[in-house]
Residue, then its C-alpha position, 0 to 999 in steps of 0.5 A: m795404551f788403555f786396557a783397564s776396562d770396557n766402561a772407560g773407552p768413549a762413547h761411539p761417535q754415532v750414539m752421541r749424534h742421536v745424543t744430539a739430535a735428541n736434545e732439540g725441542y721437546a719430548l714426554p718425560y718418563g718413557n713416552d718420547p716417541i724414540m724409546d717407541g723406536v727403541r721397543e721395536t727394534i728390540r723386540h725385532i731383534f729378539e724375535a720377540p714381539e710381545a717382550a717389555v722393553h725397558l732402560a736403566a742408565t746402569g747395569t746393575a740397576a737393570n741387573a737387581l731390578a730385573l731380579a726383583c721381579y723373579c724372587q720373594p724376599f725369601e728366596t735366593v738367587f742362584c749365581s757363579p762365585v764371581a758374578h758380578i751381581h756377587e762380586d760387585e753390586c753392593n748387595a744391590p739385588e739384595f737390596y731390591t728385592a727386598g732381602a733375598k740371599l744369594t746363593l754361590v754354586p761352587g765351582g768357576d766362572r762358568m757354572l755347570p749343571e751337575d753343581l747348579r743341580r746339587s746346590i738348588t736341590a740343597e735348598e728347600s731342605r729347613g722348610v720354614h727356616g730356610p731360604q726357598r730357591g728362587p732365580v738362576s742368574i747366569t753371566q754371558v760374557t763371564e766374569r773371566g772372559g769365557v763365553y757358555s755355548l747355547q748348548e751349555l745355556q740350554a743345560l744350565t735353563g734345564v735344570a732351572r726348569e726341572h725345579g721351576l725356576p726363572v732364568h736371568l741373563d746378566g748380558a753387560r757384554f751381551a753382544n761380546a758374546l753373540v758375536a762370538l757364538g754367531c748365532s741370534a739373540a733369540e737363540m742366545t735368549w728365551k730360544s734356550g730358555v732365559d726368561v729376562v734379559s739385561f741388555g747391555g749398551t754401556k760397555n759397548g759403545c755408549l754413555g750409559v743406557e741397559a736395556v731389560v728385556l722381559f719376555d713375559p709381557a705380564k711382568a711390564w708394570e711390575f718393573e715399571l713401579r719396582r723402577k720408579r720405587g727404586a730412583h731408576l725412573f728418568s724425567k729425561h728419559r729420551y736420553l737413554s733412548a737415544q743411546m740405545a736407538g744410536y746403538l742400535e741404528d744399522g747394526l751398531w751393537l754387532e760392529t762394535a761388539a766385533l771389534a773389540n773381540e777381533h782387538c782381544r784376539r790380535l791382544a791375545t795372540g801377540l801374549r802367546e807369541r811372547g810366552a804370556q801364561f793364559l789363566h782363563e781361554p779369552e772368548a770375547n773382549m777379555i784378558f787374563a793372563a800372567f807374564p814377569r813382574r819387570v814385564h809389568q813394570a815397564l809396559h806401567d812405565a810407558g803409560a799403560m792402563y790395565y789391572i794387575w790381577e793377582g799380586t803386587l806391581e811392586g816387589d824383590d823378584p823382577d822375574e814373579m809371573l803377575a796376573a793382569r786382566l787385560v780388557c778390549d772396547w771397540s775403540v782400541s786402535s792397531d797401534q795400541i796393541d801394537t805399542f803395549l807387546s812392543h813392551l813385553d820383552m821376556 
């Protein structure tokens, strides 16, 4: 009963087979391996972007921070949600890799609204040389609270960015989960909706540790390569990153694993609703934020369930106090795990 994080699940056997196959013989280093040539072309095909620059990094933090650095000067600011991963969970890596650019938090929740973004943008460049200049907008899809922006919502945000001549970055650590939820194409969720650069996640969805950065402006390719090298994120034995991504993309595995994770989440959410759990956010992909009594949490933990208490503490005097939890499903979660978890929800 492991629902703590989709980072914690196993790599998919198909991905592992590709890594094992790549371990035979020799290959040129630093991304010059022939596997990467195939990955590049496959991702270009998936995104309907034949000229796009495609590069790999081992972590989502590196992918986000290096991508933003290509679109943000040190004296500019990045506009993002107050709970964006680049703000809450990356230890100031975007500020570090941009050589000092700040983050401006757009008031509201996990899902930015166009009017709030517009107000935040127009509030900057109001102090001349003394204040930060306007920089890129960063959108998280799936959001950090499990929501999914519709294509119309994405286009409304990118439209505001375009009004001010600003580029748009999409943090797609759970890109495939969002795509499956929307039932659209990768192109529709990115460049056709006004996105300039995307972090295309693999780690949370069946890979060992690999993310692709897709820059729709090929003129940014060389700058990204230089920043990746300077930032110590260029792998010498790059073929092992390439192999993971090749296995992930083969026969649409990336969509299959995302669909499994989303379906597991729907099954779990349905069971929670039937048992009276209170939802903090509507689950739209593979994450749930729900509250149920402390005594139920305690019974679940005693039974071996693993997940995060989001608000409150497991220990306390009131057994009926409602405590919020975050539950995340990955592709490997079984129906038996979900059913066993739900069997302990006696409210």
